[in-house]
N, C-alpha and C positions, 0 to 999 in steps of 0.2 A: 634374632636378638631384639628385646623390647626397646622402643625408642619413642620419643614424643615429638609432636608437631606443635608449633606455636602459632596461635591466631591472635592478632591484635585488632581490637575494634573499640572505638570510643574511649580510648585511654586504658582499657582493660586488656590484660594479657591472659590468655587461656591456653593451657597445655592439654593436648588431646592425646591420650595414650593409645598406642597401637598394640599393646600387650594383649595376648589372647588369654585372659583369665578364665579359669574353669567356670562354666555356667554363665559366662558373660561374654558372648561372642563379640569380636572386634567391631562389627558393623553397628552394634547397639551403642558401644562406647563412642564411636565416631559421631553418631547422630547427636550426642549430647553437645558437641561443639556448637551446633546451631542454636541450641536452647539457651546457652549461657552468654552468647555474644550479641543477642538481639538488641538493636538500638536504632531508632529512626534517623535517617540521614537523606537529605535531598541531593541528588547528583545532577550534574549538568552534562548532557551528552550532545556532542556535535551532530547536527543533522547530516544525513548521508543521502546523496541523490538517488532517486528511484529510477533505476535503469530501464524499466519497461514502458516509460512514457515517451511518445514520439510526436513530432510535429507532422502535419499533413504533407504528403508528397515526398517522404523520405523513407529509405529502406532500412533493413536490419543493421546495415553497416553505418547508418546515419549519414549516408550520402544521398543527395537529391536524385530522385527517380526521373527518368526521361518521360516526355509527354506520351500519354497513352498507356503508360505502365499501370499495373494493378498496385494500389497501395495496400501492403500486407497488414497494416495496423488499424485500418478503418473499414468496417463492413456496414452495409446497409441492412438494418433489421426491420425497417418498415418503409414502403414506397407506395405511391398511388397505384391502385389496381390496374389502371390503364396505361401505366408508364412504360411497360416493356422492360423495365430495369430489373436486374437480378440482385444478388447480395453483394456483389463486388463494387468497389469504388475505384475510379480511375483518375490518374493525373490529367487534368484538363489541358487540352491542346492550347499552347500559347501563341500559335501562329494563326489562329482564327478568332472571330468574335466569341466572347466579349473581351478576351485578353489582348487581342491585337489592336483593339480600338482605344487609342489614348490621345487626348484625355477623354473621360466619359465612360470608359469601360471599367472592368474590375481592377483592383489593386494589382500592379505587376508582381509576378513571382520574384523571389529573391533567393539568396543562399540560406535563408532560415526556414522558409516554408513555401509550399506551392498549393494552388487550388486543386481540389478533387471534386468529382461529379459522378452522377450515375452513369453517364457516358462520357467518353473522352472528348468528343466533339460536341460542343454546346452551341455551335452556330446552326443556322436553319438548314433543314433538308427540304427536298422538293415535296411540297404538299403536307408536311408535318412540322410541328414545332420541335425545338431542341430538347424540351423537357416537359413532362405532363404537369398539370396543376395539382397541387396537393401538398402533402407533408412527407418529408424525407428525414429519417432518423439514422444518423451515423453513430456507430458504436466502436469504441476502442477499449482494450483490456490492459490492465497493469497488475503486477503481483506484489503483495506486501508480505509474503511468507517469511522473509528474513528480517522484518521490521516490527516495531511496536505500532500497530495500526492507528491508535488514537493520536499519535504524534504526527501523522502524515499531513502535509500541506501541499496544495497545488496552486500555482499562480500562472496566469497566461493571458492571452487575448485571442479573439476570434472575429472573423468577418464572414458574412453570409449573403447569398442571393436566393430569396429576397430577405426574409426576416428570420433571425434567430430567436425562437420562442422560449427555449429552456435548455438547461444543461442538467442532466440527471446523474446522480452518483448512486450506483447500485439500485437503480429504479426509483430513487427518491428525488423529487424536484429540489433544485437549489434556488430557484427564482431568478437565475441569471438569464438575462436577455440581451439581444442585439437587435432592437426593433425600431431604432430611430430612422425614419424615412430619409433623413439627410445624410445618414452614414451608410447603412446597408453594406454594399460591396465596395464602397469608396474609402472606408476607414475601418480600423479595428476598435473593438470594445474590450477593455480589461476585465478579467474575472479572477476570483480567488475562491478556493474550496478548503474549508478547515474542519469539516465533520462529515460523518456518514461513511467513513472507511471501515472495512472489515478485514479480517485475517484472510490470507490467501489471495485469490483472484478477485479483482474489483472491475467494475464497468463504469465507463463514462459515456453517456448518450447525448449527442448534440442534435436538437430538434430544429429543423429548418422548414419553413413554409415557402411555397412557390405560387403565389396568387398571380392573376393576370387574365387577359382575354384569350379565349381559345383561338387558334389559327394564326397567332403571331409568334415571332421569335421570342422565346421565353427561357433563357438559360437559368440553371440553378447550380449552386456549388457551396462548398464549405472550405474554410481555411482556418487552421488552428496552430498556434504556437504556445507551448506550455512547458514548464519544468515543475518538478516536485521533489520533496525531500521528506525524510522521516528519521526518527532515532532508531538505532540498533538496540536490541535488548541488553540490559545490564548482565554481567556475568552472574549466573544463578537464577535468572528470570526465565524459567522453563516455559511458562504459558504466555510470555511476551505481553504482559499487561502493564509493564512499566514499573513494577515493584517486585522486590525479592522478599517473599514471605511464606506464609503457611502453605498456600496452595502449591508452591514450587517444592517445598520440602515433602509434601505428600506425594507429589509426582515422582520425585527422586526415590523416595522410600518404596513406592510400588514397583519400581523397576530396578532397584538396587541389586547388583550382582549379575545383571543381564546385559546383553548387547542392546544398543538402542541409539537414538538420535538426540540432538540437543533438546528438543521439545520433551524428551523423556528423562532428561537429567545428565546427558553426556556433555558437560560444559568444557572439557578439555579436548574434545573432538578425537578421542582415541577409539571410539566405537563401543565403549563399555561404560556402564554406570557403576562407579566404584568410589573408593575412599577419597581420591583426589578431587572428584567432582563434588563430594560433600564438603570438603574444605573450601572449595571455591564458593559454594553457596553460603557457608558459614561466614566467610570473609565479607560477603556483601549483604548478609541478611539484614533486613530493615531498610536498605537503601531504596530510593525511588526517584524516578524522573520527576521534574517539576509538575505539580498539579495532581500527583498520584498519592493516595493514602498509603503510607509506608507498609503497614501490616495488614491492610485489607479490613473491610467492614466487619468481618466475622470475628476479629480479635481486637478491635479497637477498645473494648471494655476491659481487656486484660493486658495493659501495656508493660507490666514489669516482667523481666525475664523469668522470675520464679513462677508467675502466673502462666506464662507461655509454656514453661516446662510441664506444669500440671495439665495443661490442655493437650500437649503432645505426648504425654507419657503412654497412653494406650497404643499409640502408633509405634514409638521407638522401642518399646519393650515387648512387643509381640514376638512370637516365635515364627520364623520363616517355615513355610511348608517344605516338605521333602527332606 
C-alpha cells in the first residue's frame, strides 16, 4: 500500500512517496528527497575519546605493567646499530639506577605512566654501558577509522633521557621537542597535535637522542602521557569528511540495494543500503561540523536546491543494471 515519509529540514517539509509508479522505480523517487531538502547547517558534535592511545608502561587493560614487561603499544623502529636492542620496548626496572636514585634520577613512575627503555635494566653492567649512544625512535599506533580524522586532537606531555628531538605524526615532523638540559628526565614538557591525521591507522614517533661519553653509565628512556579525542561522523557522512553532501549521496547511490558498511551508505547499521539510509542522508544533507564546507567545493557554485537537482539528475535517474 502506498504511503509517504515526511522529511523536515530548514523549515521545509517534504513528502517522499514510496509508491512504485510504473516506469519510475521507488529508489529513484526516494533519491529526490535529498535533492529538495539541501540546506547548509553547521553542527556541533561532542568530541569522543580515541581509545587506541596509551601512556607508556600500561597494558591493553590500561593497568600499569610490571617492571621488565614488554610495552605492547610502543615499538622501537630505529636504534643505534651497535646497541644490541631489538624492536621491543620494556618497562624500565624501578629498583635500579636511574629510577632508584632519588633525588637526581629519573622522574619516579606513578599510576599514570612509567618509563620504557630498549632494555629493562638501564643500570651499568660489567664492562659495558646501559645503552648505546645514538638515536632511538619509539612508535605507537592509533586508529581513527570510526572518526572524522581532521577533527582529531592529541594533548600530552613527555620526558626523555637524554633529549626529545621530535614527535612525528604519520612521518611528518611536528617540531615538538623536549631538549632543555635543565629538564630532560627531571620534568615533563607539554605538547599538542592538531593536524596531520589520516583515516585508519596513524603513527606517532618519539625521537630520543642519547649522547654521552663511551664507557660510562648512560641510560636512555621515554615516558609519555597523552589523551586524544575526535568527532564521530554525522549521520549520512559516508566518507567521514565532516560534511553530508554530494560525495556521500554518490557513494550511497553506487551501493543502493546492496549489502555493505557505513562507509558505503549503511547508516542504520542493518547491513544493507536501502531507503531508510537514504532518508537519514536526506535529513542531514548539507550539515557540517565546524570548519567544513557544507556542500563541498565541487558544488559551492550551485547552492540552490534546484541547481543541485540539475547536477544530480544524471545520477538519480539512471537505470540500474540487471
